[in-house]
C-alpha positions in Angstrom: 98.9 53.6 119.2 101.6 55.5 117.3 102.9 58.6 119.1 104.8 61.7 117.9 105.1 65.3 118.8 103.6 67.0 115.8 101.3 65.7 113.0 101.4 67.7 109.8 98.6 67.2 107.3 99.7 68.1 103.8 102.9 67.3 101.8 103.1 70.5 99.7 105.7 73.3 100.2 104.1 74.4 103.4 104.0 71.0 105.1 107.5 70.1 103.9 109.0 73.4 105.1 107.3 73.0 108.5 108.5 69.4 108.8 112.0 70.4 108.0 111.9 73.3 110.5 110.7 71.0 113.3 113.1 68.2 112.5 116.0 70.8 112.5 114.9 71.6 116.1 114.8 67.9 117.0 111.0 67.6 117.1 109.4 64.3 116.2 107.1 64.7 113.2 104.6 62.6 111.2 103.9 64.2 107.8 100.7 62.9 106.1 99.1 63.5 102.7 95.8 62.1 101.5 97.0 61.9 97.8 98.4 58.6 96.6 101.6 60.3 95.4 103.0 63.6 94.4 101.4 65.0 91.3 104.3 67.0 89.8 101.9 69.8 89.1 103.1 73.4 89.5 100.5 76.0 90.2 103.2 78.4 91.5 105.9 79.6 89.2 108.3 81.7 91.3 109.6 82.8 94.6 110.3 86.3 95.9 113.2 87.9 97.8 112.0 87.2 101.3 111.4 83.5 100.6 114.9 83.3 98.9 116.3 84.7 102.1 114.5 82.1 104.1 115.8 79.3 101.9 119.3 80.8 102.1 119.3 80.8 105.9 118.6 77.1 105.7 121.1 76.3 103.0 118.4 75.5 100.4 118.8 78.3 97.9 121.8 77.5 95.8 120.2 74.5 94.1 117.1 76.5 93.4 119.0 79.4 91.9 120.7 76.9 89.6 117.4 75.6 88.4 115.5 78.9 88.0 115.7 82.1 86.0 116.3 85.5 87.6 113.8 88.1 86.5 114.4 91.7 87.3 111.1 92.3 89.0 107.5 91.4 89.3 104.2 93.2 88.7 101.1 94.7 90.4 98.0 94.0 88.4 100.1 93.4 85.3 102.0 96.7 85.7 105.7 96.1 86.0 107.7 96.6 89.2 111.5 96.8 89.2 113.1 95.2 92.2 116.7 96.1 91.3 117.3 98.6 94.0 115.7 96.8 96.9 117.8 96.2 100.1 118.4 92.5 99.8 120.9 90.1 98.3 118.1 88.9 96.0 116.6 92.0 94.2 114.8 89.9 91.7 112.1 87.2 91.3 113.2 83.7 90.7 111.2 81.9 88.1 111.2 78.3 89.3 108.3 75.8 89.2 106.6 74.7 92.4 107.5 71.1 91.5 111.2 72.0 91.7 110.7 73.7 95.1 108.8 70.7 96.3 111.5 68.4 95.2 114.2 70.3 97.1 112.0 70.6 100.2 111.0 66.9 100.0 114.7 65.9 99.8 115.5 68.0 102.9 112.5 66.8 104.9 113.4 63.2 104.1 117.0 63.7 105.0 116.0 65.1 108.3 113.7 62.1 109.0 110.2 63.3 107.9 109.3 61.6 104.6 105.7 62.1 103.4 103.3 59.3 104.1 101.1 59.2 101.0 97.6 57.9 101.0 97.1 59.0 104.6 94.2 61.5 104.9 93.4 63.0 108.3 89.7 62.0 109.0 89.2 63.3 112.5 90.8 64.3 115.8 90.1 64.6 119.5 92.1 67.0 121.6 92.4 67.2 125.4 94.5 68.9 128.0 97.6 66.8 127.3 97.5 66.1 123.5 95.5 65.3 120.4 94.5 62.0 118.9 94.6 62.3 115.1 92.5 59.8 113.1 94.1 58.8 109.8 92.5 56.9 106.9 93.9 55.2 103.9 94.5 51.8 102.4 96.0 50.5 105.6 92.7 51.1 107.4 91.8 53.6 110.1 94.5 54.3 112.7 95.2 56.9 115.4 98.3 58.9 116.1 98.8 60.6 119.4 100.6 63.9 119.2 101.0 67.2 121.1 99.9 69.3 118.1 98.3 69.0 114.7 99.0 71.4 111.8 96.7 71.6 108.8 98.8 72.4 105.7 96.3 70.6 103.5 95.3 73.3 101.1 92.3 75.5 100.4 89.8 72.7 101.0 91.6 71.8 104.2 90.1 68.8 106.0 91.8 69.9 109.2 90.2 73.4 109.0 86.7 71.9 108.4 87.1 69.3 111.2 88.1 72.1 113.6 85.0 74.1 112.6 87.0 77.2 111.7 85.1 79.5 109.4 86.6 80.5 106.1 84.8 83.8 105.1 85.7 85.9 102.1 84.7 87.0 98.6 83.4 84.8 95.8 85.1 84.4 92.4 84.4 87.0 89.7 86.9 85.9 87.1 88.6 82.7 85.9 92.3 82.1 85.1 93.3 79.1 83.0 96.7 77.6 82.8 98.4 74.9 80.7 102.0 73.6 80.4 102.4 72.7 76.8 104.7 72.5 73.8 104.4 75.0 71.0 104.7 74.4 67.3 104.8 78.2 66.5 106.1 79.9 69.7 106.3 83.7 69.8 109.7 85.3 69.3 109.7 86.7 72.8 108.0 85.7 76.0 105.4 88.1 77.5 103.1 88.5 80.4 99.6 89.9 80.7 98.9 91.2 77.2 95.4 92.7 77.4 92.8 91.9 74.7 89.0 91.7 74.8 87.6 90.3 78.0 90.9 89.3 79.4 94.7 88.9 79.1 97.2 86.2 78.2 100.8 85.2 78.7 103.5 82.9 77.4 106.4 82.0 79.7 109.0 79.4 79.3 110.2 77.6 82.5 112.0 74.6 81.0 113.5 73.9 77.5 110.7 73.0 75.1 107.9 73.7 77.6 105.8 76.8 77.8 103.3 77.9 80.4 100.3 79.6 78.8 97.9 81.5 80.9 94.7 83.2 80.0 92.5 85.2 82.3 88.8 85.9 81.5 86.7 88.5 83.4 83.5 87.4 81.6 83.5 83.8 82.9 83.4 82.1 86.3 84.0 78.4 86.3 82.7 76.4 89.2 85.3 75.4 91.8 86.2 71.7 91.3 85.0 71.5 87.6 87.3 70.0 85.0 88.9 72.0 82.2 89.9 70.0 79.2 92.8 70.9 77.0 90.5 71.6 74.0 88.5 74.0 76.2 91.7 75.7 77.3 93.0 76.1 73.7 89.6 77.5 72.6 89.6 80.1 75.4 93.2 81.0 74.8 92.8 81.5 71.1 89.6 83.6 71.6 91.5 86.0 73.8 95.0 85.9 72.2 93.9 85.5 68.6 96.2 82.5 68.2 97.0 79.2 70.0 100.7 79.2 69.0 100.3 75.6 67.8 100.0 74.3 71.4 100.1 70.6 71.8 101.1 67.8 74.2 99.7 69.3 77.4 101.5 68.2 80.6 99.0 69.9 82.9 95.8 71.9 82.5 93.9 73.6 85.3 91.8 76.6 86.2 91.4 78.9 89.2 89.2 81.8 90.3 89.8 85.0 92.2 87.9 83.9 95.3 89.7 85.3 98.4 89.1 83.7 101.8 90.9 83.6 105.1 90.4 81.4 108.2 88.7 83.2 111.0 91.4 81.8 113.3 94.8 80.2 112.6 94.5 78.2 115.8 92.0 76.1 117.8 93.7 74.7 120.9 96.3 72.2 119.7 95.3 72.6 116.0 97.0 75.2 113.8 96.5 76.2 110.1 99.2 77.3 107.7 99.4 77.9 104.0 96.4 77.6 101.8 94.5 76.0 104.6 94.5 79.4 106.2 94.1 81.6 103.1 93.3 81.4 99.4 93.5 84.2 96.8 94.1 84.9 93.2 97.7 84.2 92.2 98.3 87.9 91.5 101.9 89.0 91.9 103.1 85.4 92.7 102.6 85.7 96.4 100.9 82.5 97.4 103.8 80.0 97.8 105.8 82.7 99.5 103.1 83.5 102.0 102.7 79.8 102.8 106.3 79.0 103.3 106.7 82.0 105.6 103.7 80.7 107.6 105.6 77.5 108.1 108.9 79.1 109.1 107.1 81.4 111.6 105.3 78.5 113.3 108.0 75.8 113.3 110.4 77.2 115.8 107.5 78.3 118.0 106.2 74.8 118.2 109.7 73.6 119.0 110.1 76.1 121.8 106.7 75.2 123.3 107.6 71.5 123.2 111.1 71.9 124.6 110.4 74.4 127.4 106.8 73.3 128.4 105.9 76.9 127.9 103.3 77.5 125.2 102.9 81.3 125.4 105.0 81.8 122.3 102.4 79.9 120.3 100.0 82.8 121.0 102.1 85.0 118.7 101.6 82.9 115.6 98.1 84.1 114.6 98.7 87.8 115.5 101.9 87.8 113.4 100.7 85.8 110.4 97.0 86.6 110.0 97.6 90.3 109.2 100.2 89.4 106.6 97.7 87.0 105.0 94.9 89.6 105.1 97.1 92.1 103.4 97.8 89.6 100.6 94.1 89.0 100.1 93.5 92.7 100.0 96.2 93.5 97.4 95.3 90.5 95.2 91.7 91.8 95.1 93.0 95.2 94.1 95.1 93.6 91.4 92.2 91.6 90.0 90.1 94.8 89.8 93.0 96.6 88.0 93.1 93.8 85.4 89.5 94.1 84.4 88.8 95.2 80.8 87.2 98.4 79.6 88.0 102.0 78.8 87.6 103.2 82.3 90.1 100.6 83.6 92.6 101.4 80.8 92.5 105.0 82.0 93.1 103.9 85.6 96.0 101.7 84.5 97.6 104.6 82.7 97.4 106.7 85.9 98.7 103.8 88.0 101.5 103.2 85.5 102.6 106.8 85.9 102.5 106.5 89.7 104.5 103.3 89.7 107.3 105.1 87.9 107.7 107.1 91.1 110.2 105.3 93.4 108.1 105.8 96.5 105.1 104.1 95.0 107.2 101.3 93.3 109.0 100.6 96.6 105.7 100.6 98.6 104.1 98.1 96.2 107.2 96.0 95.5 108.2 95.6 99.1 104.7 94.5 99.9 104.6 92.0 97.0 108.0 90.5 98.0 107.3 90.6 101.7 110.5 92.5 102.4 108.6 95.2 104.5 107.1 92.8 107.0 107.5 93.9 110.6 106.1 92.0 113.6 105.0 93.7 116.8 108.0 93.5 119.1 108.8 95.5 122.2 111.4 98.2 121.7 111.6 101.3 119.5 114.7 100.4 117.6 114.0 100.6 113.8 115.2 97.0 113.4 113.0 95.5 116.2 110.5 93.1 114.7 112.1 93.2 111.2 114.2 90.7 109.5 117.9 91.1 110.3 120.0 92.1 107.2 122.4 89.5 105.9 125.5 91.4 106.9 129.0 90.2 106.2 130.7 89.2 109.5 134.1 88.3 110.8 134.3 85.8 113.7 136.9 83.8 115.5 136.0 80.9 113.2 136.4 83.0 110.0 134.2 85.1 107.7 130.5 84.4 107.5 127.1 86.0 107.0 124.1 86.5 109.3 122.0 84.0 107.2 124.8 81.4 107.5 124.6 81.7 111.3 121.0 80.7 111.0 121.6 77.4 109.3 121.3 75.6 112.7 117.8 76.9 113.3 118.8 78.1 116.8 118.1 81.5 118.4 121.2 83.7 118.4 122.4 86.6 120.6 124.7 88.3 118.1 127.2 90.7 119.7 128.8 93.0 117.3 132.1 95.0 117.1 133.3 94.2 120.6 130.1 95.0 122.6 129.9 92.5 125.4 126.2 92.4 126.2 125.8 89.5 128.7 123.6 86.5 127.9 121.7 85.7 131.2 122.6 82.3 132.7 119.1 81.0 132.5 119.3 80.8 128.7 122.8 79.7 128.1 122.8 76.5 126.1 119.4 77.4 124.6 120.6 80.5 122.7 123.7 80.6 120.6 126.1 83.4 121.6 128.1 84.8 118.6 130.7 87.5 118.7 131.4 89.1 115.4 132.8 92.2 113.7 131.0 93.8 110.7 132.7 95.0 107.6 130.2 97.9 107.3 129.3 100.5 109.8 125.8 100.8 108.5 123.2 98.3 107.3 120.4 98.8 104.8 117.0 97.6 106.0 114.0 97.4 103.6 111.3 99.9 104.2 113.5 101.6 106.8 116.8 102.7 105.1 120.3 102.8 106.4 120.8 102.3 110.1 123.9 102.1 112.3 125.0 98.6 113.0 123.6 97.7 116.5 125.6 96.7 119.5 123.7 93.4 119.8 120.7 91.6 118.3 118.6 88.7 119.7 117.7 86.9 116.5 114.8 84.5 116.3 115.3 81.2 114.4 113.2 82.7 111.5 115.7 85.6 111.2 113.6 88.3 112.7 115.0 90.6 115.5 113.4 89.9 118.9 115.5 92.5 120.7 118.0 95.1 119.6 120.2 97.5 121.4 122.7 100.2 120.3 124.3 100.2 123.8 126.4 97.5 125.5 123.5 96.9 127.9 121.1 94.0 128.5 118.2 96.2 129.4 115.0 94.4 128.2 116.9 91.3 127.1 115.7 88.9 129.9 112.1 90.0 129.2 112.6 89.3 125.4 114.2 86.0 126.1 111.3 85.0 128.3 108.6 86.1 125.7 110.2 84.3 122.8 112.2 81.4 124.2 110.5 80.5 127.5 111.4 81.2 131.1 114.9 80.9 132.4 116.1 77.4 133.3 
């Protein structure tokens, strides 16, 4: 019987990111996907600031920036949101196809020793006190892999979730979106998003030279999940709403989706975890889906590694409490956006009111920070304004030269960052397990999204995902041993 430490079902962005995080920590991984090969399809078309920060901290962002287009903001229900003054190095949305993101993540996972095994669906599992036997099908015949944990990153119809018997409650679809990547004989002079007409709205966006993504949303139609949409049907629906088909031809991909919103009742069942669309599905309003899923993976990866390396699994109990509320919030705001996009005079009046409100910085920031994920705060002990929030990417000077906070995170290790000469001691029981970094900051204050300016702390315990596990403004280790134990296991 084959053995490994973690089996991941699903070779999309979530599974690839999780595999890379685990391999970075030295964890043995088997990455499976039931499809015969990668499809090249790209349901998602962009990434937001928080996900760009995550890719930056792992050295993955530069290639994606070179292949995408920087857009000055996003939207809420089709109403524009300007991100330009947000406290991040990346105050924009990066228009980049999911297939490009997958290609970069696939390359990284393969380099780290976790290539996708295609044609390998998970068909069952049996877990016990010491591990889990994962049953795998495919052309090679049924086989079993013994592991410590199984993670379902296998999409909205997740086999792992169903096999675990985890409920997936939510709301049914009330509208249909249709998407096609095509060439245009008579393209519009400018690209546009969400022009409203009749029973829906329509868009034209160019991601690659010569290729356009056309999207039409209809609120008078619900297509059954799993049904097929032909190119001719797409063209007819698009022309009906838009009044033209722009001479579309040579489709590369045609699909449809609904606004059903569902979330797993639990993200964990013993040794089985769910991440990405296996844990939540929703309408792609605001471009949040891929970002939510990648951040699930980054939250879970280092926690699995800690559990495996310290034989202390308590940190795994924090995965669901941290990520399930974030997913629930996305479902809630996408439902609101779907409602805001419905046709009719009453809705137009509401959109006018909402448009005026969004012009107010407080409203724009509240919605924009939610859409981008920049305002996420996890429940962490301590009353410091940075506790539980992502550490800003401050410029640092160290004995080894100039660097940034995110560059320190390239190793995927937890870090005790001591700033500006403050000598907060790292307890002996965690030396060698937590990197100790002394640095000076160029700035005396840092800007934190949803908080504002704060004085640069004396020291920060930074989790591998970039969030602050403990912060102090004094050269004292009060509370540090407790935080180290909670997040990184007991002292050696």
